[in-house]
C-alpha positions as CSV (number, residue, x, y, z in Angstrom):
1,M,-44.5,-82.1,-12.5
2,I,-42.0,-84.7,-11.6
3,E,-38.5,-84.7,-12.7
4,M,-36.6,-87.7,-13.1
5,N,-32.9,-87.9,-13.5
6,F,-31.7,-90.9,-15.4
7,I,-28.0,-89.9,-15.3
8,T,-25.9,-92.2,-13.2
9,K,-23.5,-91.0,-10.7
10,E,-20.5,-92.2,-12.7
11,Y,-21.7,-90.3,-15.8
12,K,-22.3,-87.2,-13.6
13,M,-18.8,-87.5,-12.3
14,K,-17.5,-87.9,-15.9
15,L,-19.3,-84.7,-17.0
16,F,-18.1,-82.8,-14.0
17,L,-14.5,-83.9,-14.7
18,E,-14.8,-82.9,-18.4
19,N,-16.1,-79.5,-17.5
20,L,-13.4,-79.1,-14.9
21,L,-10.8,-80.1,-17.4
22,K,-12.2,-77.6,-20.0
23,A,-12.3,-74.8,-17.4
24,S,-8.7,-75.6,-16.3
25,I,-7.5,-75.6,-19.9
26,V,-9.2,-72.2,-20.5
27,I,-7.7,-70.8,-17.3
28,V,-4.2,-72.1,-18.2
29,V,-4.5,-70.7,-21.7
30,L,-5.6,-67.3,-20.3
31,I,-2.7,-67.3,-17.9
32,V,-0.2,-68.2,-20.6
33,L,-1.7,-65.5,-22.9
34,A,-1.5,-63.0,-20.0
35,E,2.1,-63.9,-19.4
36,I,3.0,-63.6,-23.1
37,G,1.2,-60.3,-23.2
38,V,3.0,-59.0,-20.1
39,G,6.3,-60.3,-21.4
40,F,5.8,-58.6,-24.7
41,Y,4.8,-55.4,-23.1
42,L,7.8,-55.5,-20.7
43,N,10.1,-56.3,-23.6
44,T,9.0,-53.3,-25.6
45,I,9.5,-51.1,-22.5
46,V,13.0,-52.5,-22.0
47,K,13.8,-51.9,-25.7
48,S,12.5,-48.4,-25.7
49,Q,14.5,-47.6,-22.5
50,Q,17.6,-49.2,-24.1
51,N,17.1,-47.0,-27.2
52,K,16.8,-43.9,-25.0
53,I,20.0,-44.9,-23.1
54,E,21.8,-45.4,-26.4
55,I,20.7,-41.9,-27.5
56,V,21.8,-40.4,-24.2
57,N,25.1,-42.1,-24.4
58,G,25.6,-40.8,-27.9
59,K,24.9,-37.3,-26.8
60,I,27.3,-37.7,-23.8
61,N,30.0,-38.9,-26.2
62,E,29.4,-35.9,-28.5
63,L,29.5,-33.5,-25.5
64,N,32.7,-35.1,-24.3
65,K,34.3,-34.6,-27.7
66,K,33.2,-31.0,-27.7
67,N,34.5,-30.6,-24.2
68,K,37.9,-31.9,-25.2
69,E,37.9,-29.5,-28.2
70,I,37.0,-26.6,-25.9
71,R,39.7,-27.5,-23.4
72,K,42.3,-27.7,-26.3
73,L,41.2,-24.2,-27.5
74,Y,41.2,-22.8,-23.9
75,K,44.8,-24.0,-23.5
76,N,45.7,-22.1,-26.6
77,I,44.3,-18.8,-25.3
78,P,47.2,-16.6,-24.1
79,D,47.1,-14.9,-20.7
80,Y,46.9,-11.2,-21.3
81,S,46.2,-10.2,-17.7
82,S,49.6,-8.7,-17.2
83,R,49.4,-6.7,-20.4
84,I,45.9,-5.5,-19.5
85,Q,47.2,-4.4,-16.2
86,V,50.0,-2.4,-17.9
87,L,47.5,-0.8,-20.2
88,N,45.2,0.0,-17.3
89,D,48.1,1.6,-15.4
90,L,49.0,3.6,-18.6
91,V,45.5,4.9,-19.0
92,S,44.6,5.4,-15.4
93,E,44.8,8.6,-13.4
94,K,47.5,7.3,-11.1
95,K,50.3,9.6,-9.9
96,L,52.9,7.2,-11.1
97,R,52.6,5.9,-14.6
98,L,54.5,3.0,-16.0
99,S,55.6,5.1,-19.0
100,E,57.3,7.5,-16.6
101,V,59.2,4.5,-15.0
102,L,60.2,3.1,-18.4
103,Y,61.4,6.6,-19.5
104,Y,63.4,7.0,-16.3
105,I,65.0,3.5,-16.7
106,K,66.0,4.5,-20.3
107,E,67.5,7.8,-19.1
108,V,69.6,6.4,-16.3
109,T,70.9,3.2,-18.0
110,P,74.6,3.5,-18.8
111,L,76.0,2.5,-22.2
112,K,77.6,-0.6,-20.8
113,I,74.3,-2.2,-19.7
114,W,71.8,-4.1,-21.7
115,Y,68.6,-5.7,-20.5
116,S,67.6,-9.3,-21.3
117,S,64.1,-9.0,-19.9
118,L,61.8,-6.4,-18.3
119,T,58.7,-7.7,-16.6
120,Y,55.9,-5.6,-14.9
121,K,53.5,-7.3,-12.5
122,D,51.6,-6.2,-9.4
123,G,53.4,-2.8,-9.1
124,K,56.9,-4.3,-9.5
125,V,59.3,-4.0,-12.4
126,I,61.8,-6.8,-12.7
127,L,64.9,-6.0,-14.7
128,K,67.3,-8.7,-15.8
129,G,70.4,-7.9,-17.8
130,Y,74.1,-7.7,-18.1
131,A,76.7,-5.0,-17.2
132,A,80.1,-4.8,-18.9
133,G,83.1,-2.8,-18.1
134,K,86.9,-2.7,-17.7
135,N,89.5,-1.3,-15.4
136,K,88.1,1.4,-13.1
137,N,84.6,0.8,-14.5
138,S,84.4,-2.9,-13.8
139,P,81.1,-4.7,-14.6
140,E,80.3,-4.6,-10.8
141,V,80.8,-0.9,-10.6
142,V,78.6,-0.3,-13.7
143,A,75.8,-2.5,-12.2
144,L,76.1,-0.8,-8.8
145,S,76.0,2.7,-10.3
146,L,72.7,1.7,-12.0
147,E,71.4,0.4,-8.6
148,E,72.4,3.6,-6.9
149,K,70.5,5.7,-9.5
150,F,67.4,3.5,-8.9
151,R,67.7,4.0,-5.1
152,E,68.0,7.8,-5.5
153,S,64.8,8.0,-7.6
154,K,61.6,8.8,-5.9
155,L,59.7,6.6,-8.4
156,F,60.6,3.5,-6.5
157,R,59.6,2.6,-2.9
158,N,62.2,-0.2,-2.8
159,V,65.0,-1.5,-4.9
160,I,66.0,-5.1,-4.4
161,A,69.1,-6.7,-6.0
162,E,68.1,-10.3,-6.4
163,G,71.0,-11.7,-8.3
164,F,74.6,-10.7,-9.0
165,K,77.0,-13.2,-10.7
166,R,80.0,-12.9,-12.9
167,G,79.8,-14.3,-16.4
168,N,81.4,-14.2,-19.8
169,V,79.5,-13.1,-23.0
170,L,81.3,-13.1,-26.3
171,G,84.7,-13.1,-24.6
172,N,83.8,-10.1,-22.4
173,D,83.6,-10.1,-18.6
174,V,80.1,-9.2,-17.5
175,V,77.9,-9.2,-14.4
176,V,74.5,-10.8,-14.7
177,F,72.0,-8.9,-12.5
178,T,68.4,-8.9,-11.5
179,Y,66.7,-5.9,-9.9
180,Q,63.2,-5.8,-8.5
181,L,61.9,-2.2,-8.5
182,V,58.9,-1.8,-6.3
183,L,56.8,1.2,-7.6
184,G,55.2,3.6,-5.3
185,G,57.1,6.8,-5.1
186,E,55.6,10.2,-5.8
């Protein structure tokens, strides 16, 4: 069998170019569709990640608000550590109890002395107060007699007079004093 080709070279070239053009258009369309698909996919991933970020940011804001509230509440909690220490000392089996010290202070305090504050911390009692007196029993003499009684006691390891200054309260001459009584006697 003999085949004969009656197609001219120009027509062959035209068919080749048409097929090439069709293939190119198909390839371009496939590339564009792939880009659109990839773009859409990436866009949905970005949106889902943005949504997750917004959710996390919302939770962070909620936690920050709760943290601020907790800090406000924490600031309002009073410090009871010194009171707990006093209670522990009262309940403990120590030789020297704070109640004994308080009773001793009450017993040796002269009538012309009054206390403005009494603080107990770390085995020390800090007394602040006023001493009044006239003539022989001047305020200084009254305050020094109290200090002498503290020094004679075996309840205190050390007695420190931290402040002594003259003052006037309601028209009366007084001495303002501060004593630090270090516990640790018998």
